[in-house]
TORMIRO-602593 format. One record per residue (C-alpha): residue in three letters; z, x, y. Coordinates in pm, whole numbers, padded with zeros to 5 digits, always signed. Layout:
! TORMIRO-602593
alaZXY...
! end
This chain:
! TORMIRO-602593
met-00004+00004+00000ala-00081+00122+00351his+00170+00184+00632ala+00145+00124+01006ile+00356+00140+01318arg+00398-00204+01451leu+00540-00374+01767his+00737-00693+01741glu+00875-00656+02096thr+00814-00444+02398gly+01049-00179+02531gly+01144+00177+02469pro+01040+00407+02171his+01297+00237+01953val+01079-00079+01920leu+00826+00108+01716arg+00859+00006+01348trp+00724+00174+01041glu+00607-00095+00811his+00406-00170+00487val+00079-00350+00568glu-00191-00508+00351val-00546-00384+00416gly-00819-00592+00256glu-01191-00545+00234pro-01401-00507+00547gly-01582-00816+00681pro-01921-00826+00848ala-01963-00541+01100glu-01635-00383+00997val-01537-00073+00807arg-01218+00050+00635ile-01101+00393+00734arg-00854+00622+00567his-00699+00815+00857glu-00627+01181+00849ala-00498+01226+01197val-00405+00989+01485gly-00426+01075+01855leu-00115+01042+02077asn-00200+00927+02426phe+00002+00825+02731ala-00173+00493+02731asp+00009+00418+02395thr+00336+00408+02587tyr+00191+00138+02818phe+00114-00085+02525arg+00465-00019+02384ser+00640-00094+02720gly+00440-00404+02791leu+00256-00255+03099tyr-00061-00333+02901pro+00031-00674+02745val-00107-00766+02400pro-00003-01060+02179leu+00285-00970+01946pro+00339-00861+01672ser+00072-00594+01717gly-00037-00252+01600ile-00053+00032+01849gly-00266+00342+01920val-00635+00354+02020glu-00759+00684+01879ala-00781+00834+01533ala-01013+01021+01290gly-01063+00985+00917ile-01303+00890+00632val-01492+00576+00587asp-01407+00435+00240ala-01566+00091+00257ile-01822-00085+00480gly-01889-00451+00552glu-02217-00643+00563gly-02458-00528+00835val-02300-00193+00908thr-02565+00066+00957asn-02429+00328+01189val-02184+00479+00923ala-02172+00509+00551val-01895+00541+00288gly-01777+00907+00290asp-01857+00972+00653arg-01602+01154+00868val-01561+00959+01187thr-01359+00938+01511tyr-01306+00663+01756thr-01133+00581+02079gly-01139+00264+02295phe-00894+00004+02411leu-00830-00336+02269asn-01122-00306+02022thr-00954-00008+01853leu-00584-00095+01892gly-00393-00029+01565ala-00478+00336+01511tyr-00112+00420+01420ser-00187+00344+01053thr-00273+00522+00730thr-00556+00291+00648arg-00707+00013+00858leu-01004-00221+00918ile-01198-00165+01237pro-01525-00279+01389ala-01790-00025+01316ala-01936-00009+01664pro-01678+00226+01821leu-01712+00493+01544ile-01858+00834+01617lys-01974+01047+01323leu-01820+01405+01327pro-02022+01717+01291asp-01918+01956+01020ala-01776+02205+01264ile-01509+01973+01396ser-01205+01872+01180cys-01038+01525+01186glu-00724+01682+01341thr-00937+01839+01630ala-01113+01502+01667ala-00796+01299+01691ala-00662+01546+01945met-00973+01536+02173thr-01182+01216+02143met-01015+01026+02420arg-00927+01331+02623gly-01266+01498+02574leu-01464+01191+02661thr-01245+01130+02962ala-01314+01489+03080ala-01681+01441+02997tyr-01726+01135+03220leu-01504+01277+03497leu-01712+01579+03526arg-02054+01442+03441arg-02048+01084+03577ile-01795+01039+03865arg-01970+01292+04104ala-02255+01530+04109phe-02049+01841+04119lys-02213+02165+04242glu-02115+02523+04187gly-01835+02631+04426asp-01673+02281+04469thr-01285+02284+04458leu-01102+02045+04229leu-00724+01963+04252leu-00618+01881+03892his-00278+01723+03831ala-00106+01771+03500ala-00320+02078+03438ala-00132+02179+03126gly-00177+01832+02959gly-00433+01737+02698val-00699+01612+02950gly-00612+01884+03192leu-00672+02179+02957ile-01017+02032+02868val-01112+01955+03231ser-01014+02309+03346gln-01234+02477+03079trp-01529+02249+03141ala-01493+02283+03515lys-01518+02656+03482leu-01847+02616+03289leu-01977+02426+03593gly-01862+02693+03837leu-01587+02493+04000asn-01276+02626+04162val-00964+02468+04001ile-00626+02424+04154gly-00386+02294+03890thr-00037+02143+03937val+00231+02209+03669ser+00610+02178+03636ser+00704+02516+03479glu+00599+02876+03434ala+00522+02824+03079lys+00284+02539+03170ala+00143+02762+03445asp+00056+03033+03203leu-00115+02781+02970ala-00314+02626+03262arg-00429+02978+03386ala-00532+03071+03030his-00759+02770+03023gly-00939+02818+03357cys-00709+02729+03652asp-00766+02963+03942his-00458+02872+04133ile-00129+02699+04036val+00096+02476+04241tyr+00445+02390+04118tyr+00476+02027+04222arg+00851+01999+04172arg+00927+02283+04419glu+00629+02308+04643asp+00467+02071+04888val+00133+02015+04699ala-00080+01928+04998gln+00057+02207+05213arg-00005+02463+04940val-00358+02329+04880arg-00435+02367+05248glu-00310+02723+05226leu-00537+02795+04929thr-00841+02641+05091asp-00816+02786+05444ala-00694+02450+05566lys-01019+02268+05448gly-00871+02073+05153val-01041+02006+04825asp-01364+01822+04738val-01209+01612+04461val-00863+01527+04317phe-00820+01410+03953asp-00477+01246+03963ser-00337+01121+03626val+00024+01099+03762gly+00004+00799+04009lys+00295+00688+04219asp+00469+01021+04263thr+00154+01226+04364phe-00070+00966+04531glu+00014+01048+04890gly+00006+01424+04834ser-00331+01391+04665leu-00479+01203+04963asn-00332+01464+05195ser-00505+01744+04985leu-00859+01617+05032lys-01110+01744+05281arg-01295+01502+05503arg-01501+01250+05285gly-01332+01388+04978leu-01298+01187+04654met-00973+01070+04509val-00994+00986+04142cys-00699+00789+04012val-00731+00844+03640gly-00378+00751+03516thr-00030+00642+03627ala+00219+00854+03425ser+00488+00821+03697gly+00426+00456+03763pro+00160+00230+03933ile+00045+00323+04279pro+00211+00100+04539pro-00019-00133+04743phe-00164+00031+05063asn-00386-00059+05353pro-00747+00076+05292gln-00745+00181+05653leu-00539+00479+05540leu-00849+00619+05376ala-01027+00609+05714ile-00734+00770+05894lys-00719+01053+05643gly-01093+01147+05680ser-01310+00869+05549leu-01199+00937+05198tyr-01347+00780+04885leu-01126+00640+04605thr-01198+00526+04257arg-00991+00406+03964pro-01216+00455+03660ala-01153+00355+03299leu-01299+00540+02996ala-01401+00202+02837asp-01661+00153+03108tyr-01824+00486+03050ile-01853+00452+02669ala-01942+00086+02653asp-02312+00169+02633pro-02373+00329+02293ala-02643+00565+02433glu-02413+00687+02709lys-02131+00733+02464ala-02349+00934+02230asp-02468+01152+02515leu-02109+01231+02634ala-01987+01284+02275gln-02276+01518+02197asp-02201+01728+02506leu-01833+01738+02416phe-01882+01832+02047gly-02140+02086+02139his-01897+02274+02372val-01611+02256+02120ala-01822+02354+01820ala-01960+02659+02017gly-01613+02767+02121arg-01682+02711+02496ile-01401+02455+02504lys-01086+02508+02286ile-00871+02219+02188glu-00498+02296+02190ile-00296+02099+01938asn+00049+02203+02047gln+00262+01926+01887arg+00230+01759+01548tyr+00443+01468+01432ala+00449+01262+01114leu+00304+00924+01177ser+00634+00768+01081asp+00802+00972+01360ala+00593+00807+01632ala+00912+00709+01827leu+01015+01074+01862ala+00656+01154+01978his+00681+00890+02245arg+01017+01026+02361asp+00878+01381+02395leu+00568+01259+02568glu+00746+01052+02827ala+01000+01336+02887gly+00717+01578+02976lys+00802+01804+02674thr+00446+01830+02541thr+00151+02042+02653gly-00211+02021+02547ser-00281+01761+02288ser-00048+01593+02029ile-00144+01429+01705leu+00033+01216+01444thr-00040+01340+01098val-00107+01106+00808glu+00006+01167+00458gly-00136+00965+00163asp+00047+00643+00063
! end
């Protein structure tokens, strides 16, 4: 019998329950996957806390990789025995499981050079990095990027990819250890956001000009400093809210601070089109397979220990990517 982490109520990590589940045969357009590794993402904590509401009881987790062991009627994009990965939102919710049924549409076949563990650690983060650097703006060599949470899973991938594009990267971190990690992955300059004024330090590093773009995954605590770090007509990309939602503000503020642009993108809108998703995935897999982008799996937890993983993630104890490992039932 399969196992899964399930939610019967929202709240802290203690609400995550390890349960036996029945997994039947796939229906039309569905497949059954035997997971080998599951991705741990900050978005998972939003489902658990209720910030992203879903009907309860519910599964949790939106990213995993494994092997297809059965397919339903009409499935043509994958076959039994294929190694696949996936990420998404409500259409992939339930990834914290040993075996599951899932629509076939979100699945991406893995090349031989990429393991299921690596895929689970990078599919959401890597595709996020891909659309941020290839779709949000036409970056040009020499542009300067302020990257919050530079030692996190997305941050480490973005830093490496940004250097391939010839960008200057200023990364924010909380500690010396995280600074060393961020530098090793491409950050040109480090700002310690807990003890330095981020905007003031950015102005010092850019001869008072400010940066072209900010990627801000922190939200409430960094929003004002991010706006103050931008050059005239710079772009603020709100890509997450780890510290909490951004408070309401008057859009006139963007004009006052230099006719700034602001966007709040979501990965789902950049992988909804199968051709675009395939293009971004091919670019990501190519860089990783060639060694141009390295995926750091710095934390591994047993799937049954998902509550501990959530505690560590929310406490800022993790760096790079984290995965939940799956053992056979």
